[in-house]
PAKEZA-517490 format. One record per residue (C-alpha): residue number from 1; residue in three letters; x negated, y negated, z. Coordinates in Angstrom, 1 decimal, always signed. Layout:
BEGIN
NUM ALA X Y Z
...
END
This chain:
BEGIN
1 MET +2.5 -21.5 +9.8
2 TYR -0.1 -19.7 +8.1
3 ARG -4.4 -19.1 +8.5
4 ILE -5.9 -17.6 +5.4
5 TYR -9.0 -16.1 +5.6
6 PHE -11.3 -15.1 +2.1
7 ASN -13.9 -12.8 +2.2
8 MET -15.5 -13.1 -0.9
9 ALA -19.1 -12.7 -0.4
10 THR -19.3 -9.2 -2.1
11 ARG -18.2 -7.6 -4.9
12 GLU -14.3 -6.1 -2.6
13 ARG -12.9 -9.7 -2.2
14 ARG -10.7 -9.6 +0.8
15 ALA -8.5 -12.4 +2.0
16 ALA -6.1 -11.8 +4.9
17 ILE -2.8 -14.1 +5.8
18 LEU -2.6 -14.4 +9.8
19 GLU +0.6 -15.9 +11.5
20 LYS +0.4 -17.2 +15.1
21 ASP -3.1 -15.8 +15.8
22 LYS -2.3 -12.0 +13.7
23 VAL -3.1 -10.2 +10.5
24 VAL +0.6 -10.1 +8.6
25 GLU -1.3 -9.0 +4.8
26 LEU -4.1 -7.9 +3.6
27 LEU -5.2 -7.9 -0.2
28 ILE -7.9 -6.5 -1.8
29 GLU -9.2 -7.4 -5.0
30 ARG -12.1 -4.7 -6.6
31 SER -12.9 -4.2 -10.3
32 VAL -10.1 -6.7 -11.7
33 GLU -10.2 -4.7 -14.5
34 LYS -8.1 -1.5 -12.1
35 ARG -5.7 -4.1 -11.1
36 ILE -3.0 -4.3 -13.9
37 VAL +0.3 -5.2 -12.0
38 GLY +1.2 -8.7 -14.2
39 ASN -0.9 -7.9 -16.7
40 VAL +1.1 -8.4 -19.9
41 TYR +0.6 -5.9 -22.5
42 LYS +1.9 -5.2 -26.5
43 GLY +2.3 -1.5 -26.0
44 ARG +4.0 +1.3 -28.7
45 VAL +6.3 +3.6 -27.8
46 VAL +5.1 +7.1 -27.8
47 ASN +8.2 +8.9 -26.6
48 VAL +11.9 +8.6 -25.6
49 LEU +13.4 +10.5 -23.5
50 PRO +17.2 +10.4 -23.2
51 GLY +17.6 +12.8 -20.3
52 MET +15.5 +9.9 -18.4
53 GLN +16.9 +6.8 -19.9
54 ALA +13.1 +6.2 -20.0
55 ALA +10.5 +5.5 -22.5
56 PHE +6.6 +5.9 -22.4
57 VAL +4.8 +3.4 -23.7
58 ASP +0.9 +3.3 -24.9
59 ILE -0.5 +0.3 -23.4
60 GLY -4.3 +1.4 -24.1
61 ARG -4.5 +2.9 -20.3
62 ASP -5.6 +6.4 -19.1
63 LYS -1.9 +7.3 -18.9
64 ASN +1.0 +6.1 -20.8
65 ALA +3.1 +3.5 -19.0
66 PHE +7.1 +4.5 -18.4
67 LEU +9.9 +2.1 -19.1
68 TYR +13.2 +2.4 -17.6
69 ARG +16.6 +1.9 -19.5
70 ASP +17.5 -0.5 -17.0
71 ASP +13.9 -2.6 -17.3
72 LEU +14.5 -3.4 -21.1
73 LEU +15.1 -6.7 -22.7
74 SER +17.7 -5.7 -25.2
75 PHE +19.5 -3.6 -22.1
76 GLN +19.8 -6.6 -19.8
77 GLN +21.0 -9.2 -22.2
78 LEU +24.0 -6.9 -23.5
79 ALA +27.4 -9.0 -23.3
80 LEU +28.7 -6.2 -21.4
81 SER +30.2 -4.9 -18.8
82 ASP +28.0 -2.7 -16.0
83 GLU +30.5 +0.4 -16.6
84 GLU +30.1 -0.4 -19.8
85 LYS +26.4 -0.7 -19.6
86 LYS +25.9 +2.6 -18.2
87 LYS +27.1 +4.4 -20.6
88 LYS +24.5 +3.2 -23.4
89 ASN +21.9 +5.5 -23.8
90 ILE +18.2 +4.6 -23.9
91 SER +17.7 +5.9 -27.6
92 GLU +20.1 +2.9 -28.7
93 PHE +17.5 +0.4 -27.6
94 VAL +14.2 +1.8 -28.5
95 LYS +12.3 +4.1 -30.8
96 LYS +9.2 +5.7 -31.2
97 GLY +6.7 +4.1 -32.6
98 GLU +8.2 +1.0 -32.3
99 GLU +6.1 -2.1 -30.6
100 LEU +7.2 -3.4 -27.3
101 LEU +5.8 -6.6 -25.3
102 VAL +6.0 -5.4 -21.8
103 GLN +5.0 -6.1 -18.2
104 VAL +2.8 -3.8 -15.5
105 THR +5.6 -4.3 -12.0
106 LYS +4.0 -1.6 -10.6
107 GLU +0.3 +0.3 -10.4
108 GLY +0.2 +3.9 -11.2
109 PHE -0.3 +6.6 -8.4
110 GLY -1.0 +10.0 -8.6
111 THR +0.1 +11.6 -11.3
112 LYS +2.6 +8.6 -12.6
113 GLY +1.5 +6.1 -14.7
114 PRO +2.2 +2.8 -14.5
115 ARG +5.6 +1.1 -14.5
116 LEU +7.1 -1.1 -17.2
117 SER +9.4 -4.1 -17.5
118 GLY +10.4 -5.6 -20.8
119 VAL +11.2 -9.0 -18.9
120 VAL +7.9 -11.0 -19.0
121 SER +7.6 -13.2 -16.0
122 PHE +5.1 -15.3 -14.6
123 PRO +5.6 -17.2 -11.0
124 GLY +4.7 -20.5 -10.2
125 LYS +5.1 -22.8 -7.4
126 PHE +8.7 -23.4 -7.7
127 VAL +10.1 -20.9 -10.4
128 VAL +9.2 -17.7 -12.0
129 TYR +9.3 -18.3 -15.8
130 MET +10.9 -16.0 -18.9
131 PRO +10.1 -16.7 -22.0
132 ASN +12.6 -14.6 -23.1
133 GLY +14.7 -14.2 -19.6
134 ASN +17.6 -16.0 -21.0
135 TYR +19.3 -16.4 -17.5
136 ILE +19.1 -18.7 -14.2
137 GLY +18.8 -16.9 -10.9
138 VAL +18.7 -18.8 -7.7
139 SER +16.2 -17.1 -4.4
140 ARG +18.6 -15.9 -1.8
141 LYS +17.5 -17.4 +0.8
142 ILE +19.1 -20.3 -0.6
143 ARG +21.9 -20.4 +1.9
144 SER +23.7 -23.6 +0.8
145 GLU +26.3 -23.8 -2.0
146 GLU +25.9 -27.3 -2.7
147 GLU +22.0 -26.7 -3.4
148 ARG +22.7 -23.6 -5.0
149 THR +25.0 -24.9 -7.3
150 ARG +22.6 -28.2 -8.0
151 LEU +19.2 -25.8 -8.6
152 GLN +21.8 -23.5 -11.1
153 LYS +22.8 -26.4 -13.0
154 LEU +19.1 -28.2 -13.7
155 GLY +17.6 -24.5 -14.2
156 GLU +19.8 -24.5 -17.3
157 GLU +19.3 -28.2 -18.3
158 LEU +15.8 -27.9 -17.9
159 THR +15.2 -24.6 -19.8
160 GLU +15.2 -24.3 -23.9
161 ASN +15.9 -21.3 -26.6
162 GLU +15.6 -17.9 -24.6
163 GLU +14.0 -18.9 -21.9
164 GLY +14.8 -17.9 -18.2
165 LEU +14.2 -18.8 -14.6
166 ILE +14.2 -17.7 -11.5
167 ILE +14.0 -20.7 -8.8
168 ARG +12.4 -19.9 -5.6
169 THR +13.1 -20.6 -2.1
170 VAL +10.2 -22.9 -2.3
171 CYS +12.9 -25.4 -4.3
172 GLU +14.9 -25.7 -2.2
173 GLY +15.1 -29.8 -1.4
174 ALA +12.4 -30.3 -4.5
175 THR +12.5 -33.2 -7.2
176 THR +13.8 -32.4 -10.6
177 GLU +10.3 -33.9 -11.8
178 GLU +8.6 -31.5 -9.6
179 ILE +10.2 -28.5 -11.0
180 GLU +10.3 -30.0 -14.1
181 GLU +6.6 -30.3 -13.9
182 ASP +6.4 -26.3 -13.1
183 ILE +8.3 -25.0 -15.9
184 ARG +6.1 -27.2 -18.3
185 ILE +2.8 -26.2 -16.9
186 LEU +4.1 -22.2 -17.1
187 ARG +5.5 -22.8 -21.2
188 GLY +2.3 -24.4 -22.4
189 PHE +0.3 -21.7 -20.6
190 TRP +2.5 -18.8 -22.3
191 GLU +3.1 -20.6 -25.5
192 ASP -0.8 -21.0 -25.8
193 THR -1.7 -17.1 -24.8
194 TRP +1.2 -15.7 -27.3
195 LYS -0.4 -18.2 -30.1
196 GLU -3.7 -16.8 -29.3
197 LYS -2.7 -13.1 -29.1
198 LYS +0.9 -12.3 -31.1
199 GLU -1.2 -11.2 -34.5
200 ASP -2.9 -8.3 -32.1
201 LYS -2.0 -4.9 -33.0
202 PRO -0.7 -2.2 -30.2
203 PRO -2.1 -1.3 -27.6
204 ALA -3.4 -4.6 -27.0
205 LEU -3.5 -6.6 -23.4
206 ILE -1.7 -10.0 -24.0
207 HIS -2.8 -11.5 -20.4
208 GLN -4.6 -10.6 -17.5
209 ASP -3.2 -11.8 -14.1
210 THR -4.5 -14.3 -12.1
211 GLY -7.2 -13.5 -9.5
212 LEU -7.8 -13.2 -6.0
213 ILE -6.9 -16.7 -5.2
214 GLU -4.7 -18.0 -7.6
215 ARG -2.1 -15.3 -6.9
216 ILE -1.8 -16.3 -3.1
217 PHE -1.9 -20.1 -3.6
218 ARG +0.7 -19.4 -6.5
219 ASP +2.7 -17.5 -3.4
220 PHE +2.2 -19.5 -0.4
221 SER +2.9 -23.2 -0.4
222 LEU +0.3 -25.6 +1.3
223 ASP +2.5 -27.1 +2.9
224 LEU +3.2 -23.8 +5.5
225 VAL -0.7 -23.5 +5.6
226 ASP -2.9 -24.8 +8.6
227 ALA -6.5 -24.2 +7.5
228 VAL -8.2 -22.3 +5.0
229 TYR -11.4 -20.3 +5.2
230 ILE -13.7 -18.9 +2.4
231 ASP -17.5 -17.6 +2.9
232 ASN -18.4 -17.9 -1.1
233 PHE -19.7 -21.6 -2.0
234 TYR -18.6 -21.0 -6.0
235 ASP -15.6 -20.0 -4.7
236 TYR -15.1 -22.9 -2.4
237 LYS -15.5 -25.2 -4.9
238 ARG -12.8 -23.5 -7.3
239 MET -10.6 -23.7 -4.9
240 VAL -11.2 -27.9 -4.3
241 ASP -10.5 -28.5 -8.3
242 LEU -7.8 -25.7 -8.0
243 LEU -5.7 -27.7 -5.2
244 GLY -7.0 -31.6 -5.2
245 GLU -9.0 -33.4 -2.7
246 GLN -5.7 -34.5 -1.0
247 ARG -5.9 -31.2 +0.0
248 LYS -9.6 -30.6 +0.7
249 ASP -9.3 -31.4 +4.5
250 LYS -7.3 -28.1 +5.1
251 LEU -10.3 -26.2 +3.4
252 HIS -13.9 -24.9 +5.1
253 PHE -16.6 -23.3 +3.6
254 TYR -17.7 -20.2 +5.7
255 GLN -21.3 -20.5 +6.7
256 GLY -22.1 -18.3 +9.8
257 LYS -24.6 -15.0 +9.5
258 GLU -22.1 -12.3 +10.5
259 ASN -19.3 -11.5 +8.0
260 ILE -16.1 -13.5 +8.4
261 PHE -13.5 -11.4 +8.5
262 SER -15.6 -9.8 +11.8
263 SER -16.6 -13.5 +13.2
264 PHE -12.9 -14.1 +13.5
265 GLY -11.4 -10.9 +14.6
266 ILE -9.7 -9.2 +11.9
267 ASP -11.5 -6.3 +11.3
268 LYS -10.7 -5.3 +14.8
269 GLU -7.0 -5.7 +13.5
270 LEU -7.5 -4.1 +10.3
271 ASP -9.2 -1.0 +12.5
272 LYS -6.3 -0.7 +14.9
273 ALA -3.9 -0.8 +11.4
274 MET -5.7 +2.5 +10.0
275 ARG -4.2 +4.3 +13.6
276 GLN -1.4 +6.6 +14.3
277 GLN -0.5 +4.5 +17.8
278 VAL -0.2 +0.8 +17.9
279 TRP +0.4 -0.7 +21.5
280 LEU +2.6 -3.5 +22.2
281 LYS +2.3 -6.1 +24.4
282 ASN +4.6 -5.4 +27.1
283 GLY +2.9 -1.6 +27.3
284 ALA +5.5 +0.8 +25.3
285 TYR +3.9 +1.8 +21.7
286 LEU +4.8 +2.9 +18.1
287 MET +3.3 +5.9 +16.4
288 ILE +3.9 +6.0 +12.8
289 ASP +3.8 +8.7 +11.0
290 ARG +3.5 +8.5 +7.0
291 THR +4.3 +11.8 +4.9
292 GLU +4.2 +12.4 +0.7
293 ALA +8.0 +11.7 +0.8
294 LEU +8.4 +8.9 +4.0
295 THR +7.4 +7.1 +6.7
296 VAL +8.7 +7.7 +10.2
297 ILE +8.0 +4.9 +12.8
298 ASP +8.7 +6.3 +16.5
299 VAL +9.6 +3.6 +19.2
300 ASN +8.3 +4.7 +22.7
301 THR +8.4 +2.7 +25.8
302 GLY +5.3 +3.7 +27.4
303 LYS +3.8 +2.3 +30.4
304 PHE +6.9 -0.2 +30.5
305 ILE +9.4 +0.1 +33.4
306 GLY +10.9 -3.1 +33.2
307 LYS +12.5 -4.9 +36.0
308 ASN +16.2 -4.6 +35.5
309 ASP +18.3 -1.8 +34.4
310 LEU +17.4 +1.0 +32.0
311 GLN +20.0 -0.4 +29.2
312 ASP +18.2 -4.1 +29.8
313 THR +14.6 -2.3 +29.6
314 ILE +15.5 -0.2 +26.2
315 LYS +16.9 -3.4 +24.5
316 ARG +13.9 -5.4 +25.4
317 THR +11.5 -2.4 +24.2
318 ASN +13.4 -1.9 +20.7
319 ILE +13.3 -5.8 +20.0
320 GLU +9.6 -6.1 +20.9
321 ALA +9.3 -3.2 +18.5
322 SER +10.9 -5.0 +15.4
323 LYS +8.4 -7.9 +15.7
324 GLU +5.8 -5.3 +15.6
325 ILE +7.3 -2.9 +13.0
326 ALA +7.9 -5.7 +11.0
327 ARG +4.3 -6.9 +10.8
328 GLN +2.8 -3.6 +10.9
329 LEU +4.8 -3.1 +7.2
330 ARG +3.6 -6.0 +5.7
331 LEU +0.0 -5.4 +7.2
332 ARG -0.4 -1.8 +6.0
333 ASP +1.4 -2.2 +2.8
334 ILE +4.3 +1.0 +3.4
335 SER +6.7 +1.3 +1.1
336 GLY +8.9 +3.9 -0.1
337 ILE +11.3 +5.4 +2.6
338 ILE +11.2 +4.6 +5.8
339 ILE +12.9 +5.6 +9.0
340 ILE +12.5 +3.9 +12.6
341 ASP +13.7 +6.2 +15.4
342 PHE +14.3 +3.2 +18.1
343 ILE +14.8 +3.8 +21.6
344 ASP +18.4 +5.2 +22.1
345 MET +21.0 +2.8 +22.6
346 LYS +24.6 +3.4 +24.0
347 LEU +26.0 +0.4 +24.1
348 GLU +27.0 -0.9 +20.5
349 GLN +26.2 -4.3 +20.4
350 ASP +23.0 -3.6 +21.6
351 GLN +22.1 -1.7 +18.4
352 ILE +23.9 -4.9 +16.6
353 ASP +21.8 -7.2 +18.2
354 VAL +18.9 -5.0 +17.5
355 LEU +19.3 -4.1 +14.0
356 ASN +19.9 -8.4 +13.3
357 PHE +16.8 -8.9 +15.1
358 PHE +14.6 -6.9 +13.0
359 LYS +16.6 -8.2 +9.5
360 ASN +15.6 -11.4 +10.7
361 ALA +11.9 -10.3 +11.5
362 LEU +12.0 -9.1 +8.0
363 GLU +13.2 -12.1 +6.0
364 LYS +9.0 -13.7 +6.5
365 ASP +8.4 -10.0 +4.2
366 ARG +7.3 -11.5 +0.1
367 THR +7.9 -7.4 -0.5
368 LYS +11.6 -6.4 -1.2
369 THR +12.8 -4.5 +1.7
370 ASN +16.2 -3.3 +2.1
371 VAL +17.5 -1.8 +5.3
372 LEU +20.6 +0.2 +5.4
373 GLY +21.6 +0.5 +8.6
374 LEU +21.5 +3.6 +11.4
375 THR +22.6 +6.6 +10.8
376 GLY +24.4 +9.1 +13.2
377 LEU +21.4 +10.1 +14.5
378 GLY +20.5 +6.6 +16.0
379 LEU +18.0 +6.4 +13.1
380 VAL +17.7 +3.2 +10.7
381 GLU +16.7 +3.5 +7.4
382 MET +15.1 +0.7 +5.0
383 THR +13.2 +1.1 +1.8
384 ARG +10.2 -1.3 +0.8
385 LYS +9.5 -1.9 -2.7
386 LYS +6.2 -0.2 -3.9
387 ILE +4.3 -2.2 -6.3
388 ARG +0.3 -1.5 -5.1
389 GLN -1.8 +1.2 -3.5
390 ASN -1.3 +0.7 +1.0
391 LEU -3.6 -0.1 +3.1
392 GLN -4.5 +3.4 +3.7
393 ASP -4.4 +4.8 +0.4
394 SER -7.1 +1.8 -0.5
395 LEU -9.3 +2.2 +2.7
396 SER -9.2 +5.7 +2.4
397 LYS -9.6 +9.2 +1.6
398 VAL -7.8 +12.7 +2.3
399 CYS -10.2 +14.4 +5.0
400 PRO -12.6 +17.3 +3.4
401 THR -12.0 +18.6 +6.6
402 CYS -8.3 +19.0 +7.4
403 LYS -7.3 +18.3 +3.6
404 GLY -5.1 +16.0 +4.9
405 LYS -3.1 +17.7 +7.3
406 GLY -4.6 +16.1 +10.1
407 SER -5.3 +19.5 +12.3
408 VAL -7.8 +22.2 +12.0
409 LEU -8.1 +25.0 +13.5
410 SER -8.4 +25.8 +16.9
411 ASP -12.2 +27.4 +17.9
412 GLU -10.2 +30.4 +18.7
413 ALA -8.5 +30.8 +15.3
414 GLN -11.3 +29.8 +13.5
415 ALA -13.8 +32.4 +15.7
416 PHE -11.1 +35.1 +14.6
417 HIS -10.9 +34.1 +10.8
418 VAL -14.6 +34.6 +10.8
419 GLU -14.2 +37.7 +12.9
420 ARG -11.5 +39.0 +9.9
421 LEU -14.8 +37.9 +7.8
422 LEU -17.1 +39.9 +8.8
423 TRP -14.9 +43.3 +9.4
424 GLU -15.1 +43.1 +5.4
425 TYR -19.0 +43.6 +5.4
426 ARG -18.4 +46.9 +7.4
427 GLY -20.5 +49.6 +6.1
428 MET -22.5 +47.6 +3.7
429 ASP -25.9 +48.1 +2.8
430 HIS -27.9 +45.9 +4.7
431 GLU -28.8 +46.0 +8.4
432 ALA -28.2 +42.1 +9.2
433 LEU -26.7 +39.3 +8.1
434 VAL -27.3 +35.4 +8.9
435 LEU -24.2 +33.4 +10.1
436 GLU -23.9 +29.7 +10.5
437 LEU -21.4 +28.0 +12.5
438 PRO -20.8 +25.1 +14.6
439 PRO -21.9 +25.6 +18.3
440 HIS -18.4 +25.5 +19.4
441 VAL -17.0 +27.9 +17.5
442 SER -20.3 +30.0 +18.0
443 HIS -19.7 +30.0 +22.1
444 VAL -15.6 +31.9 +21.1
445 LEU -17.6 +34.4 +18.3
446 ARG -20.2 +35.2 +21.1
447 GLY -18.0 +35.7 +24.2
448 LYS -19.0 +35.3 +28.0
449 LYS -23.2 +36.6 +27.8
450 ASP -22.4 +37.8 +24.3
451 GLU -20.7 +40.7 +25.4
452 HIS -18.1 +40.4 +22.5
453 LEU -20.7 +39.6 +20.1
454 LYS -22.7 +42.9 +21.0
455 ARG -19.2 +44.9 +20.6
456 LEU -18.7 +43.0 +17.2
457 GLU -22.5 +44.9 +15.9
458 GLU -21.6 +48.0 +17.6
459 ALA -18.3 +48.5 +15.9
460 LEU -19.4 +47.2 +11.9
461 HIS -23.0 +48.7 +12.4
462 TYR -25.0 +45.7 +11.4
463 ARG -26.5 +43.0 +13.5
464 ILE -24.9 +39.3 +13.6
465 LEU -27.8 +37.1 +13.7
466 ILE -26.2 +33.3 +14.8
467 PHE -27.6 +29.7 +13.7
468 GLU -25.6 +27.4 +15.6
469 ASN -25.3 +24.1 +13.1
470 ARG -24.6 +21.2 +14.4
471 GLY -24.2 +19.6 +11.1
472 MET -21.2 +21.2 +10.2
473 THR -17.9 +20.2 +10.3
474 GLU -15.2 +21.8 +12.4
475 GLN -13.4 +24.5 +9.7
476 GLN -17.3 +25.3 +8.0
477 TYR -19.1 +28.1 +8.3
478 GLU -21.7 +29.9 +6.0
479 ILE -23.5 +33.4 +5.5
480 PRO -26.8 +32.3 +3.7
481 PHE -28.3 +35.6 +3.8
482 MET -28.0 +39.2 +3.9
483 GLY -30.7 +42.1 +4.3
484 SER -33.1 +43.8 +6.5
485 LEU -33.2 +42.7 +10.2
486 GLU -37.4 +41.4 +9.8
487 ASP -35.9 +39.3 +6.6
488 ALA -33.2 +38.0 +8.6
489 LYS -35.1 +37.0 +11.8
490 ASN -37.6 +35.4 +9.6
491 LYS -34.0 +33.5 +7.9
492 LEU -33.1 +32.3 +10.8
493 GLU -36.3 +31.0 +12.6
494 ARG -36.6 +29.0 +9.2
495 LEU -33.4 +27.3 +9.7
496 ARG -34.0 +26.8 +13.8
497 LYS -37.3 +24.7 +12.3
498 GLU -35.5 +23.1 +9.6
499 ASP -32.9 +22.1 +12.1
END
């Protein structure tokens, strides 16, 4: 069961989803205009690249979006085998200047524009409705073949013309009336939207995806939610209207003075989610290292020594780590290629047990994951679909001191770097210069009792007056003045008074 907390009192709107008192997901919404996943546009093809099997589409954003051949509606509806379809070139399906109805499936990141799909879809409580999808899919998480067959037939009976459906997991056991009502609402919504917008010239926004509250209640069945807390009365009233009076007992309007996330301990959890090291209950820990290409997660026994034999200790640590890794992937919204270095297990059965446990832990993840298995080195390879910015990118920026490297020069290395710079001024016309440095670097440059600084001045034939600037970051330094010794001393005195 879940509890959901909404922090809606500020311009940054946040929602935290808790499972068994642990934060498993955090959703952040800032400017609605910046969030475009789920938006539907009428776009215009500006370029077709047969070599990449992709087209660039102008949807009215700063960067053109890209659309792969395999995501085109016309390609997906080809009545050919997969082998025959692969031989088709994108230029057979789209032309430069053509108008297309498309939906954003992935935000743009860095230099990349948003990714598009030609299959427009709208998720409801029971189904994902596709106005022109022309096929019926049933969630793989529905295991019963009898139930899958029932839902497949029901989907075929309830769709009209070129409509398509993806029948969601929550449909298992649902009545025909419940599913039919969901389809009716979604169909009516799209018909009204398209009627109003179909004459718009591209690039044009046809549909803006729903806000944070609507998206969460669309994706989470209230039957699985114990309680919902929200700190904004307007949004609380909107929730009551959205969910109905019969569900009102689950809604709670928070009126405390302390921020709702702080009051319920969520901010502390989020602070931990930004750290590289994550401690487990048994004393073991994870190290999470992120690079541009992939994320590496290392499992360490730490303080956990176990009570039985070594292999049992290793297996129990890896199982405990599996649960936490699955949670951290959701919480941090880590995506792309992920490599997990579990503690080495000698027994093949232990490896199978841990891998199966990990796969089961990932079942609750709403984002698509794919565990490829163990490599020859005993590493677990997996991928997780990227849809939006991960938590770290949303809440932080590259450190201006280390430039994202995660480390800076040591005090000694920085002092030697500055010393090399000073040698470049050897033979200059000025008597002295003023040098600003962080105190810890200054101490290294000066040497014991200023012995090294004196030798340096003798070798360079000018005086070096150092101002220890406590406000400077690790790798900063500056030469604010060069001139006569008297003027340099005056400059140093002014800096000290201003400090």
